[in-house]
MDAnalysis code that builds the backbone (N, CA, C; Angstrom):
import MDAnalysis as mda
import numpy as np

u = mda.Universe.empty(348, n_residues=116, atom_resindex=np.repeat(np.arange(116), 3), trajectory=True)
u.add_TopologyAttr("name", ["N", "CA", "C"] * 116)
u.add_TopologyAttr("resid", np.arange(1, 117))
u.add_TopologyAttr("resname", ["MET", "THR", "THR", "SER", "ASN", "THR", "GLY", "THR", "GLY", "ALA", "VAL", "GLU", "PRO", "ALA", "ALA", "ARG", "GLU", "GLU", "LEU", "ALA", "ARG", "LEU", "ARG", "ASP", "SER", "ILE", "ASP", "ASN", "ILE", "ASP", "ALA", "ALA", "VAL", "VAL", "HIS", "MET", "LEU", "ALA", "GLU", "ARG", "PHE", "LYS", "CYS", "THR", "GLN", "ARG", "VAL", "GLY", "HIS", "LEU", "LYS", "ALA", "ARG", "HIS", "ARG", "LEU", "PRO", "PRO", "ALA", "ASP", "PRO", "ALA", "ARG", "GLU", "ALA", "GLN", "GLN", "ILE", "ALA", "ARG", "LEU", "ARG", "ALA", "LEU", "ALA", "GLU", "SER", "ALA", "LYS", "LEU", "ASP", "PRO", "ALA", "PHE", "ALA", "GLU", "LYS", "PHE", "LEU", "ASN", "PHE", "ILE", "VAL", "ALA", "GLU", "VAL", "ILE", "HIS", "HIS", "HIS", "GLU", "ARG", "ILE", "ALA", "GLU", "ASP", "ASN", "GLY", "ALA", "ALA", "THR", "ALA", "PRO", "ALA", "SER", "ASP"])
u.atoms.positions = np.array([
    [-3.629, -1.995, -16.641],
    [-4.001, -2.433, -18.484],
    [-4.222, -1.569, -19.104],
    [-3.955, -1.682, -20.685],
    [-4.025, 0.285, -21.061],
    [-5.280, -0.497, -22.204],
    [-6.144, 0.722, -22.045],
    [-7.725, 0.097, -22.549],
    [-7.820, 0.639, -23.813],
    [-8.437, 0.729, -25.493],
    [-7.952, 1.488, -26.096],
    [-9.986, 2.013, -25.998],
    [-9.624, 3.442, -26.247],
    [-10.855, 3.912, -26.493],
    [-12.236, 3.299, -27.920],
    [-12.306, 3.095, -27.869],
    [-13.850, 3.061, -29.444],
    [-14.691, 4.178, -29.973],
    [-14.601, 4.463, -31.239],
    [-15.538, 5.560, -31.893],
    [-14.156, 6.744, -32.031],
    [-12.376, 6.011, -32.480],
    [-11.845, 7.545, -32.188],
    [-10.540, 7.745, -33.552],
    [-11.989, 7.434, -34.632],
    [-11.027, 7.420, -35.998],
    [-11.180, 8.549, -36.662],
    [-11.551, 9.652, -35.735],
    [-11.034, 10.733, -36.232],
    [-10.246, 11.761, -35.640],
    [-9.009, 10.844, -34.395],
    [-8.335, 11.014, -33.780],
    [-7.110, 11.177, -34.763],
    [-5.889, 12.334, -34.486],
    [-5.209, 11.929, -35.297],
    [-4.359, 10.960, -35.011],
    [-3.032, 10.529, -35.462],
    [-2.462, 9.269, -35.220],
    [-1.819, 9.854, -34.463],
    [-0.481, 11.286, -34.078],
    [-0.090, 12.078, -33.423],
    [-0.338, 12.118, -32.146],
    [-1.313, 12.371, -32.020],
    [-2.498, 11.944, -30.257],
    [-2.731, 10.752, -30.176],
    [-3.019, 9.782, -31.061],
    [-3.063, 7.799, -30.359],
    [-1.311, 7.697, -30.195],
    [-0.701, 8.164, -30.913],
    [1.440, 7.729, -30.611],
    [0.787, 8.195, -28.806],
    [0.824, 9.773, -28.958],
    [1.416, 10.081, -27.296],
    [0.286, 9.284, -26.247],
    [-1.144, 9.252, -26.519],
    [-1.774, 8.090, -25.562],
    [-1.176, 6.894, -25.042],
    [-1.064, 6.673, -26.549],
    [0.150, 4.969, -26.206],
    [0.888, 5.542, -24.774],
    [1.920, 6.114, -25.761],
    [2.867, 5.876, -24.348],
    [2.749, 6.879, -23.598],
    [2.151, 7.473, -23.105],
    [1.632, 7.850, -22.094],
    [1.089, 6.966, -21.328],
    [-0.103, 5.687, -22.036],
    [-0.571, 4.880, -21.444],
    [0.272, 3.430, -20.599],
    [1.088, 3.515, -21.671],
    [2.408, 2.539, -21.512],
    [3.338, 2.705, -19.982],
    [3.625, 3.914, -19.696],
    [3.882, 5.398, -19.166],
    [3.423, 4.351, -17.058],
    [2.483, 4.571, -17.686],
    [1.230, 4.163, -16.665],
    [1.358, 3.043, -16.141],
    [1.042, 2.261, -17.329],
    [1.312, 1.074, -16.984],
    [2.085, 0.463, -16.182],
    [3.469, 0.986, -16.294],
    [4.849, 0.506, -15.913],
    [4.339, 1.318, -14.224],
    [4.946, 2.231, -14.123],
    [4.014, 2.795, -13.040],
    [3.282, 1.677, -12.086],
    [2.337, 1.802, -12.625],
    [1.526, 0.804, -11.792],
    [1.624, -0.527, -11.258],
    [2.599, -1.426, -12.320],
    [3.913, -2.183, -11.923],
    [4.718, -2.344, -10.903],
    [5.215, -1.193, -10.797],
    [6.264, -0.949, -10.026],
    [5.857, -0.388, -8.263],
    [4.382, 0.186, -8.850],
    [3.776, 0.021, -7.441],
    [3.253, -0.785, -7.058],
    [2.513, -2.202, -7.295],
    [2.226, -3.454, -6.777],
    [3.848, -3.611, -7.079],
    [4.972, -4.284, -7.097],
    [6.034, -4.930, -6.601],
    [6.501, -4.045, -4.879],
    [6.321, -2.411, -4.918],
    [7.074, -1.828, -4.256],
    [5.405, -2.187, -2.836],
    [4.759, -1.999, -3.273],
    [4.004, -2.278, -2.165],
    [3.798, -3.798, -1.567],
    [3.985, -4.944, -2.480],
    [4.634, -6.759, -1.700],
    [6.282, -6.186, -1.620],
    [6.779, -5.424, -1.763],
    [7.906, -5.947, -0.941],
    [7.900, -4.989, 0.831],
    [6.391, -3.975, 0.299],
    [6.325, -3.379, 2.059],
    [4.933, -4.414, 2.655],
    [4.960, -5.096, 2.084],
    [3.607, -5.409, 2.875],
    [4.442, -7.222, 3.203],
    [5.667, -7.493, 2.750],
    [6.762, -8.342, 2.936],
    [7.375, -8.337, 4.563],
    [7.598, -7.119, 4.594],
    [8.977, -5.931, 5.527],
    [7.713, -5.687, 6.873],
    [6.028, -5.432, 6.774],
    [5.092, -5.564, 7.665],
    [5.015, -6.880, 8.194],
    [5.152, -7.396, 7.392],
    [4.744, -8.713, 8.306],
    [5.655, -9.402, 9.304],
    [7.109, -8.911, 8.949],
    [8.053, -9.174, 10.173],
    [7.777, -8.680, 11.020],
    [7.677, -7.241, 10.327],
    [6.817, -6.829, 11.810],
    [5.805, -7.321, 12.849],
    [5.281, -7.546, 12.192],
    [3.762, -8.192, 12.574],
    [4.510, -9.811, 13.300],
    [5.611, -10.578, 13.258],
    [6.032, -11.950, 13.625],
    [6.505, -10.888, 14.894],
    [7.116, -9.771, 14.359],
    [8.054, -9.797, 15.611],
    [7.449, -9.371, 17.139],
    [6.797, -8.102, 16.769],
    [4.992, -7.613, 17.809],
    [4.857, -9.263, 18.304],
    [4.169, -9.562, 17.942],
    [3.482, -11.355, 17.987],
    [4.723, -11.900, 19.309],
    [5.785, -11.922, 18.981],
    [6.667, -12.959, 19.670],
    [6.923, -12.010, 20.922],
    [6.729, -10.483, 20.434],
    [6.968, -9.337, 21.753],
    [5.880, -9.454, 22.593],
    [4.761, -9.983, 22.177],
    [3.440, -9.809, 22.634],
    [3.304, -8.110, 22.329],
    [3.935, -7.417, 21.830],
    [3.622, -5.599, 21.383],
    [1.781, -5.813, 20.813],
    [1.492, -4.857, 20.882],
    [0.319, -4.559, 20.262],
    [0.364, -4.355, 18.588],
    [-0.658, -4.907, 18.004],
    [-0.837, -5.042, 16.446],
    [-0.944, -3.438, 15.870],
    [-1.363, -2.090, 16.382],
    [-1.532, -1.729, 15.738],
    [-0.826, -0.150, 16.782],
    [0.337, 0.678, 16.564],
    [0.926, 1.652, 17.041],
    [0.586, 3.300, 17.099],
    [0.025, 4.050, 17.534],
    [-1.148, 5.032, 17.181],
    [-0.089, 5.941, 16.668],
    [0.976, 6.020, 16.960],
    [1.804, 7.573, 17.987],
    [2.698, 7.317, 16.808],
    [3.586, 5.836, 15.709],
    [3.819, 5.863, 15.056],
    [2.877, 5.851, 13.434],
    [1.850, 5.426, 13.669],
    [0.515, 6.172, 12.483],
    [0.217, 7.158, 12.004],
    [0.085, 8.267, 13.291],
    [-0.256, 9.374, 13.640],
    [1.785, 10.322, 12.595],
    [2.831, 9.722, 13.079],
    [3.956, 10.813, 12.505],
    [3.872, 9.327, 11.211],
    [3.828, 8.545, 10.864],
    [4.266, 8.349, 8.957],
    [2.638, 9.082, 7.949],
    [1.505, 9.910, 8.826],
    [0.741, 10.056, 7.833],
    [0.880, 12.216, 7.991],
    [1.551, 12.069, 8.789],
    [2.125, 13.829, 8.882],
    [3.208, 13.213, 7.997],
    [4.271, 12.845, 8.408],
    [5.423, 12.517, 7.216],
    [5.346, 12.340, 5.735],
    [3.930, 11.910, 5.289],
    [3.143, 11.594, 3.828],
    [2.277, 12.717, 2.956],
    [2.211, 13.101, 4.759],
    [1.067, 14.626, 3.672],
    [2.155, 15.413, 3.279],
    [3.280, 15.760, 4.227],
    [4.570, 16.450, 3.699],
    [5.380, 16.065, 2.421],
    [5.109, 14.753, 2.435],
    [6.388, 13.977, 0.767],
    [4.902, 14.304, -0.067],
    [3.908, 14.198, -0.002],
    [2.617, 14.223, -0.904],
    [2.495, 16.058, -1.203],
    [2.520, 16.819, -0.907],
    [2.777, 18.553, -1.090],
    [4.276, 19.010, -1.853],
    [4.669, 18.166, -0.823],
    [5.916, 18.774, -2.009],
    [6.666, 18.195, -3.532],
    [5.899, 16.655, -3.554],
    [4.673, 16.164, -4.881],
    [3.783, 16.401, -5.494],
    [3.587, 17.887, -4.992],
    [2.239, 18.306, -5.651],
    [1.104, 16.709, -6.025],
    [0.811, 16.370, -4.565],
    [-0.475, 15.179, -4.816],
    [-1.325, 15.950, -3.647],
    [-2.986, 15.153, -3.736],
    [-3.431, 16.048, -2.506],
    [-3.195, 15.138, -1.358],
    [-2.569, 15.593, -0.286],
    [-1.648, 15.188, 1.333],
    [-3.146, 14.804, 1.489],
    [-4.525, 15.314, 1.136],
    [-5.522, 13.642, 1.518],
    [-5.932, 12.754, 1.270],
    [-5.177, 12.942, -0.419],
    [-5.416, 11.246, -1.538],
    [-4.447, 10.310, -0.692],
    [-2.709, 10.877, -0.417],
    [-2.531, 10.278, 0.188],
    [-2.702, 9.817, 1.637],
    [-3.246, 11.071, 2.667],
    [-3.283, 9.731, 3.651],
    [-4.548, 8.589, 3.646],
    [-5.361, 9.490, 2.636],
    [-6.330, 7.447, 2.552],
    [-5.507, 6.954, 2.014],
    [-4.739, 6.665, 0.734],
    [-3.801, 5.845, 0.879],
    [-3.306, 4.768, 1.718],
    [-2.862, 5.310, 2.862],
    [-1.632, 4.961, 3.709],
    [-2.971, 4.676, 4.957],
    [-3.953, 5.314, 5.516],
    [-4.918, 4.926, 5.539],
    [-4.772, 3.581, 5.902],
    [-5.452, 3.497, 4.446],
    [-5.858, 2.000, 3.703],
    [-5.227, 1.057, 3.991],
    [-3.779, 1.021, 3.528],
    [-2.724, 0.112, 3.854],
    [-2.668, -0.346, 4.869],
    [-2.481, 0.978, 5.921],
    [-2.526, 0.712, 8.210],
    [-3.202, 0.138, 7.944],
    [-4.854, -0.118, 7.328],
    [-5.387, -1.190, 8.395],
    [-5.689, -2.289, 7.680],
    [-4.707, -2.463, 6.531],
    [-4.559, -4.283, 6.691],
    [-3.319, -4.767, 6.456],
    [-2.441, -3.807, 7.042],
    [-1.243, -4.493, 8.079],
    [-1.977, -4.645, 9.404],
    [-2.148, -3.566, 10.039],
    [-2.898, -3.829, 11.300],
    [-3.959, -5.228, 10.954],
    [-4.817, -5.358, 10.128],
    [-5.276, -6.494, 10.433],
    [-4.391, -7.929, 10.131],
    [-3.439, -7.747, 9.244],
    [-2.383, -9.073, 9.352],
    [-1.398, -8.963, 10.699],
    [-1.367, -8.119, 11.413],
    [-0.941, -8.089, 12.497],
    [-1.526, -9.164, 13.520],
    [-3.163, -8.685, 13.616],
    [-4.094, -9.071, 14.560],
    [-3.898, -10.288, 14.138],
    [-3.628, -11.455, 13.390],
    [-3.754, -12.354, 12.898],
    [-2.871, -13.099, 13.100],
    [-0.895, -12.031, 12.693],
    [0.042, -13.150, 13.223],
    [-0.349, -13.313, 14.656],
    [-1.010, -12.528, 15.406],
    [-0.763, -12.561, 16.669],
    [-1.797, -13.491, 17.310],
    [-2.843, -14.040, 16.637],
    [-3.205, -14.629, 17.582],
    [-2.837, -15.920, 17.118],
    [-2.709, -16.151, 15.650],
    [-1.964, -17.499, 15.349],
    [-0.787, -17.650, 16.261],
    [0.229, -16.660, 16.001],
    [1.008, -17.151, 17.754],
    [0.595, -17.186, 19.054],
    [-0.659, -16.652, 19.084],
    [-1.212, -17.001, 20.554],
    [-1.090, -18.769, 20.550],
    [-2.081, -18.875, 19.480],
    [-2.464, -20.148, 19.660],
    [-1.557, -21.191, 19.536],
    [-0.399, -20.883, 18.754],
    [0.628, -22.106, 18.567],
    [1.502, -21.679, 20.308],
    [1.690, -20.455, 20.943],
    [2.045, -20.536, 22.135],
    [1.776, -20.782, 23.274],
    [0.731, -20.315, 23.252],
    [-0.770, -20.773, 24.449],
    [-0.341, -22.200, 25.576],
    [-0.267, -22.015, 26.932],
    [-0.192, -23.544, 27.672],
    [-1.559, -24.033, 27.564],
    [-0.672, -25.793, 27.004],
    [-2.469, -26.352, 26.690],
    [-3.011, -26.888, 27.913],
    [-4.891, -26.562, 27.937],
    [-4.809, -26.583, 29.043],
    [-5.671, -27.808, 29.058],
    [-6.186, -28.397, 30.305],
    [-6.852, -29.165, 30.353],
    [-8.778, -29.502, 30.094],
])
């Protein structure tokens, strides 16, 4: 969402135009990030169902460690702070694990034999 600063009457029109252009690009990137995250979560939901069907644990620490190392390297090559990339991935992974736990609980409740 692009917001305007108040009290910018003395700013040159060219600077305002450049600011608006940059903010439009940021807005487009934010939209793309949201759509990419939505697609990622669609995939992780399918992973969660697969894990639940095969009674695999919701978390996979070895995979998570591989992903962190991979993302940190990607961040470095993209000149993005690797610590930030790791925090961002950890936030996503925590949410994915939460979803997988919920799927496993729902799957267990649906497939557990009835007791008397």
